[in-house]
N, C-alpha and C positions, 0 to 999 in steps of 0.2 A: 504494500500500500504506500502510495506516495502522495505528497501534497505539501503546500507551503507551511512553514513554521516548525519543521522537524530540524532540530539542531543536535540530535543525538550523536554520540561518538561511534565511529566505525559503521556508519550507514552511508550508502552510496550517494544519495542526493546531497546530504550535508557535506560530504567529502568533495563532491563535484563543485558545489557552490563555493566552499572555502578555498579550494584550489583556484578556481576561476577568478574570484575576487582578489586573490593575492598574486595573480599572474603566474601561477605555478602550473605544471602539467598535472592533469588528473591521473592518479595512479590506479591501475587496474590489477587486481590480484587474480581474478578468474574471468577473463574476457569472454569465454565461450559458454559460461553458465547461463541458463535460461531461467528467468524469474517471472512470476505473474504480476506484471506492472499494472496497477489499477489506481485510479484517482480515489482519494480518501473518502469522497462522498458516496462512492459506489457501495461498499459494504455497509456503510451507515444506513443508507436507504433500505438495504436488504434487512438489516437488523430491525429497523422500525416497522417494516412490512411484516416480518415474522412476529414481532411483538403484538401487532394488531391482530394477526390471525390467531395467535396463541390466546389472546384475551377473548376473542369471539368463539373459538373452537379449540380448546386446549387438547382435547383427545386426538384430533386428527393432525395437529401441527407440532406435537411434542417430539420433534425429531432433530437430528443434526443436519445443518445445511452449510454448504460452501458458497461464499459470495466472492467471485473473482472475475477475471476477464474471460472472454470466449476462448474456447480451446484452440482456435486457429490464430489467435492474437498473441503471438510469441515473439519476443525479442531477446537476443543475447545481451549480456551486460555491455559488451563493446558497442553493439548497435544502439543501445539505449544511451550510452555516453556520447556517441556521435550525434544523435538527435539532440541531446541536451546542449551540447556545445554549439550546434548549429542554431538552436533557438536562442541561446545566450548571446550569440553574435561573435564570439571569439574564444580562443582557447585551444589547447592540445591535450592529448593524453598519451600515456606510455604504459605498456604492459610490463609488469614486474616479473622478475625471475620467479617461476612458479615452483621451483624445487623445494623450497623450505616454507611454503605457505601451509596454513592449517587446512585440513580437509574440508571441502564444501561440496554439497550436492551439485551435480552438473545440471540437473533438470528439476525444477519445482513447478508443478502445475496444480490447479484445483479443478476438480470435476464439479461443475455448477449445474449439471443436468437436473438434479433433484430440485434445486431452487427454481430452475426454468419451468419444470413440469408441474410441481406442486404449488409453488408460490406465484408463478407467472412473473418472476423477477428476471430481468435481463439487464446486463450492463449497458449504460447509455454511451459511455466514452470508450474508445479503444486506447491502446497503450500510447499512441502518438498524442492523442488529446490529453491524456493524463500527464505526459511529460511536458507538453506545451503549457498546460495550466500551472503545473508545479514550478517550472523554470520561470515563467512570467511572474509568479508570485514573488519569488526571490529577487528578481530584477527590480520590481516595484519596491520591495522592502529595502533594497540597497540604495536606490535612486530617489525614492520619495516616501520614506518611512512614515511621514505625517499622514499619508493617505492609505496606509496599509489596511486599516479596518474597512474603509470604503471599498477598496479593491477586493478584499475577501468577501464582503457582502455581495458585490457584483458577480464574483465567481459562483457564489451559491445561487443567486437569482438566475444566472445564465444556465446553470445546471438544471434547474427546475423548469424554466420557461422557454428555453431555446428549442 
C-alpha cells in the first residue's frame, strides 16, 4: 500500500523521496521483486464496505478478504522506481550488490477474487495511478507544504468522484 505521508524507515516510497530530495541515487536492493502496488484509499474503501456488510449481515460476511490490485496489474520494484522518478521529474537509481542482502520474497500478490465476487469490490486505481498520486503528494509536500491538507482532500475527492 502506498500513499502520501509515509515516512517510515526502510520503505521504498520514503526511501525514493528522501533520495530524490537530497539529489542522491535511489538504491534498489531487489529490483526484480514484484509487489502489489495499491493506493492507500483502495483497501480502506474495501474495509469500510466489508464493515457495512458485516453490520447488515454478519453471518454471510464473517470471512477473510484481500483488498489489492488486479492480478494483471504487476510491476517490479525497478519498474515502479522508474515510474516514480519519471513522475518526480528527475533522479536516478542504482541496483545494489544483491549478494549480502536479506532474503525477500520475489513475488507478492493478493488474490482479490473473493472480494470481487462476494463484496463487489474492485480497485479503482491501477499501480500507475497509485504511484502518480503518491509521488505528486510528496512533491506538493516538499514545494508547498502550506497547502498539503488541501491537496490531500483533493486527492480523496478525486478518488470518490472522478
